[in-house]
C-alpha positions as CSV (number, residue, x, y, z in Angstrom):
1,M,-12.5,0.5,-18.9
2,E,-12.9,4.1,-18.1
3,S,-10.3,5.5,-15.7
4,P,-11.5,6.3,-12.1
5,S,-12.2,10.0,-12.0
6,F,-10.4,10.6,-8.7
7,L,-7.1,9.6,-10.2
8,S,-6.7,13.1,-11.6
9,R,-6.3,14.4,-8.1
10,F,-3.1,12.5,-7.6
11,D,-0.4,14.7,-9.0
12,K,2.5,13.9,-6.6
13,Y,4.3,10.7,-7.2
14,P,7.9,9.5,-6.9
15,E,9.8,10.1,-10.2
16,P,9.6,6.9,-12.3
17,L,12.7,4.9,-12.9
18,T,14.9,6.4,-15.6
19,E,17.9,4.1,-15.6
20,E,18.7,0.5,-15.1
21,V,19.9,0.4,-11.5
22,P,18.9,-2.2,-8.8
23,V,15.7,-1.1,-7.0
24,Q,15.7,-1.6,-3.2
25,V,12.3,-1.5,-1.4
26,L,11.4,-2.1,2.2
27,F,7.8,-2.8,3.3
28,I,6.8,-2.0,6.9
29,G,3.3,-2.9,7.9
30,N,1.2,-5.8,9.2
31,S,-1.0,-8.5,7.8
32,F,-2.5,-6.2,5.2
33,T,1.1,-6.2,3.8
34,Y,2.1,-9.8,4.3
35,F,-1.2,-11.5,3.4
36,N,-0.8,-13.6,0.2
37,D,2.9,-12.9,0.3
38,M,2.4,-9.6,-1.4
39,P,6.0,-8.4,-1.1
40,Y,7.1,-11.5,-3.0
41,T,4.5,-10.8,-5.7
42,F,5.9,-7.3,-5.9
43,L,9.4,-8.6,-6.2
44,N,8.5,-10.7,-9.2
45,M,7.0,-7.6,-10.8
46,I,9.9,-5.3,-10.1
47,K,12.4,-7.9,-11.4
48,T,10.9,-7.4,-14.8
49,V,12.5,-4.0,-14.9
50,S,15.3,-4.4,-12.3
51,P,16.6,-8.0,-12.3
52,D,18.8,-7.4,-9.3
53,A,16.1,-5.7,-7.2
54,R,16.0,-6.2,-3.5
55,V,12.7,-6.4,-1.6
56,E,12.3,-7.0,2.1
57,S,9.5,-6.6,4.6
58,L,8.9,-6.2,8.3
59,A,5.3,-7.0,9.1
60,Y,3.7,-8.3,12.3
61,G,0.0,-8.9,12.6
62,G,-1.9,-6.0,14.0
63,Y,1.1,-3.8,14.5
64,S,0.9,0.0,14.1
65,L,3.5,2.4,12.7
66,A,3.9,3.9,16.2
67,Q,5.1,0.5,17.4
68,Y,7.7,0.3,14.6
69,A,8.9,3.9,15.5
70,D,9.3,3.1,19.2
71,E,13.0,2.9,19.9
72,D,12.2,1.6,23.5
73,T,10.9,-1.7,22.3
74,E,12.6,-4.7,20.6
75,V,10.4,-4.5,17.5
76,G,10.9,-0.7,17.3
77,R,14.7,-1.0,17.5
78,L,14.6,-3.8,14.9
79,A,12.6,-1.6,12.5
80,I,14.8,1.4,13.0
81,S,17.9,-0.7,12.5
82,K,16.4,-2.2,9.4
83,I,15.7,1.2,7.9
84,V,19.0,2.9,8.6
85,S,21.3,-0.1,8.0
86,Y,20.7,-0.3,4.3
87,E,20.4,2.2,1.4
88,W,16.8,1.7,0.5
89,D,15.4,3.6,-2.5
90,Y,11.8,3.3,-1.2
91,V,10.2,2.5,2.1
92,V,6.5,1.6,2.0
93,L,4.6,2.3,5.2
94,Q,1.2,0.6,6.0
95,E,-0.7,1.6,9.1
96,Q,-3.0,-0.6,11.2
97,S,-6.3,-0.5,9.3
98,L,-8.6,1.3,11.8
99,L,-6.1,3.7,13.4
100,P,-6.1,6.5,10.8
101,C,-10.0,6.6,11.1
102,R,-10.0,6.6,14.9
103,E,-6.8,8.3,15.8
104,P,-5.6,10.4,12.8
105,E,-3.3,12.5,15.0
106,A,-1.5,9.5,16.3
107,F,-1.2,8.1,12.8
108,L,0.2,11.4,11.6
109,E,2.8,11.6,14.4
110,A,4.0,8.0,13.7
111,V,4.4,8.8,10.0
112,K,6.3,12.0,10.8
113,K,8.6,10.1,13.2
114,L,9.3,7.3,10.7
115,C,9.8,9.8,7.8
116,G,12.4,11.6,10.0
117,I,14.2,8.3,10.4
118,I,13.9,7.4,6.7
119,S,15.3,10.8,5.7
120,Q,18.7,9.7,7.1
121,I,19.1,7.4,4.1
122,N,17.3,9.7,1.6
123,A,14.8,7.1,0.6
124,K,11.4,8.0,-0.8
125,V,8.4,7.2,1.4
126,I,5.2,5.6,0.0
127,L,2.1,5.4,2.2
128,F,0.2,2.2,1.6
129,Q,-3.4,3.4,1.9
130,T,-5.6,0.6,3.2
131,W,-9.3,0.0,2.5
132,A,-12.7,-0.1,4.2
133,Y,-13.9,-3.4,5.5
134,E,-16.3,-5.3,3.3
135,E,-19.6,-3.6,2.9
136,G,-22.4,-5.3,4.7
137,S,-20.1,-7.3,7.0
138,D,-20.2,-7.5,10.8
139,K,-16.6,-6.5,10.8
140,L,-17.6,-3.1,9.2
141,A,-20.7,-2.8,11.4
142,D,-18.5,-3.1,14.5
143,T,-16.6,0.0,13.5
144,G,-19.8,2.2,13.6
145,M,-18.9,3.5,10.2
146,T,-20.5,3.0,6.8
147,Y,-18.3,1.7,3.9
148,E,-18.2,5.3,2.5
149,E,-17.4,6.8,5.8
150,M,-14.5,4.5,6.5
151,T,-13.2,4.9,2.9
152,D,-13.4,8.7,3.3
153,R,-11.7,8.8,6.7
154,L,-8.8,6.6,5.5
155,T,-8.4,8.7,2.3
156,E,-8.3,12.0,4.3
157,A,-5.9,10.7,6.9
158,Y,-3.4,9.3,4.4
159,R,-3.5,12.5,2.3
160,A,-3.0,14.6,5.3
161,A,0.0,12.5,6.3
162,A,1.5,12.8,2.8
163,E,1.0,16.5,2.7
164,A,2.6,17.0,6.1
165,T,5.7,14.8,5.3
166,G,6.3,14.9,1.6
167,A,5.5,11.2,1.3
168,T,3.5,9.8,-1.6
169,V,0.1,8.1,-1.2
170,A,-0.4,4.8,-3.0
171,P,-4.3,5.1,-3.4
172,I,-4.9,1.3,-2.9
173,G,-7.9,1.8,-0.7
174,E,-9.6,4.1,-3.1
175,L,-9.0,1.7,-6.0
176,F,-10.6,-1.0,-3.8
177,S,-13.6,1.2,-3.4
178,Y,-13.7,2.0,-7.1
179,V,-13.8,-1.7,-8.0
180,A,-16.3,-2.5,-5.3
181,K,-18.7,0.2,-6.6
182,S,-18.2,-0.8,-10.3
183,D,-20.1,-3.5,-12.2
184,H,-17.0,-5.8,-12.1
185,I,-17.5,-9.0,-10.1
186,T,-14.0,-8.9,-8.6
187,H,-13.6,-9.6,-4.9
188,L,-10.5,-7.8,-3.6
189,I,-11.4,-8.6,0.1
190,N,-11.1,-12.0,1.7
191,R,-14.6,-13.5,1.7
192,N,-13.9,-15.4,5.0
193,D,-12.9,-12.6,7.3
194,H,-14.2,-9.6,5.3
195,Y,-11.2,-7.3,5.8
196,H,-7.9,-8.8,4.8
197,P,-7.1,-8.7,1.1
198,S,-7.9,-11.6,-1.2
199,T,-5.1,-12.7,-3.5
200,S,-6.5,-10.3,-6.2
201,G,-6.5,-7.5,-3.6
202,S,-2.9,-8.1,-2.7
203,Y,-2.1,-8.2,-6.4
204,L,-3.7,-4.9,-6.9
205,A,-1.7,-3.4,-4.0
206,A,1.5,-4.7,-5.6
207,C,0.5,-3.3,-9.0
208,V,-0.1,0.1,-7.6
209,I,3.2,0.3,-5.9
210,F,5.0,-1.0,-9.0
211,K,3.2,1.7,-11.1
212,L,4.3,4.5,-8.7
213,I,7.9,3.4,-8.5
214,T,8.5,2.5,-12.1
215,G,6.0,4.6,-14.1
216,G,5.6,1.5,-16.3
217,S,2.5,-0.3,-17.4
218,T,1.0,-3.0,-15.2
219,I,-0.5,-4.8,-18.1
220,G,1.0,-8.2,-18.4
221,L,2.8,-8.2,-15.0
222,P,3.4,-11.6,-13.4
223,S,0.8,-12.7,-11.0
224,P,0.0,-15.5,-8.4
225,A,-1.4,-18.6,-10.1
226,N,-4.8,-18.4,-8.3
227,V,-5.8,-14.9,-9.7
228,S,-8.4,-15.6,-12.4
229,L,-7.9,-14.2,-15.9
230,Y,-10.9,-12.0,-15.3
231,N,-9.6,-10.5,-12.1
232,L,-6.2,-10.2,-13.6
233,S,-7.6,-8.1,-16.4
234,V,-9.6,-5.8,-14.1
235,V,-6.7,-5.3,-11.6
236,Q,-4.2,-4.6,-14.3
237,K,-6.4,-2.1,-16.2
238,V,-7.4,-0.3,-13.0
239,S,-3.9,0.0,-11.7
240,D,-2.5,1.0,-15.1
241,S,-4.9,3.9,-15.2
242,L,-2.9,5.7,-12.5
243,K,-1.2,8.8,-13.9
244,V,2.5,9.1,-12.9
């Protein structure tokens, strides 16, 4: 499979693992993170290179990063305490799926605030770039955007946030678009609701984050049982083409 051409634009990644130390990763997001138990899938992957790895997540359906950064709410205080009470190596931030398109300034401010909190423990920040809703769906039509427009707005917002904060973008949404526009019959989006990830989509997200953190190959990584061999091959090859 030929590598996606856009990948050459990504030249800022966390330094890959260079020694055998336990990896500690915290995911903060919403249903795009917790669907199909993606953090657990990632844990099984990272244990192949760091057997004592620790992976936790804080993810409530529909929540935005601003809500997690709000110290005046119970959830905000919980998130902030979760961040600063442990020496995480990486914190993965995933924003509500439409907010970066509709309110990029609010998205940027929330990322800046959380990055300031995360800097207290010297963890690296990875921005979990989400994807456009399924092309041709009512869910996408309700946004008033085309598939390409939503993809482009998400891409621009996440890149701008990374540039402003020093965080790293995990280009998951762009890889979703690449696969959707290719000749591979691989459904990364849930066919029932047309915007959440399918199991294969969640597997792709976990593979991308594994690749960014470890620098290792995603070929042969453990996967959920209901990812077909065909989808497994496509996802592993696409994610492995990331240059780190």
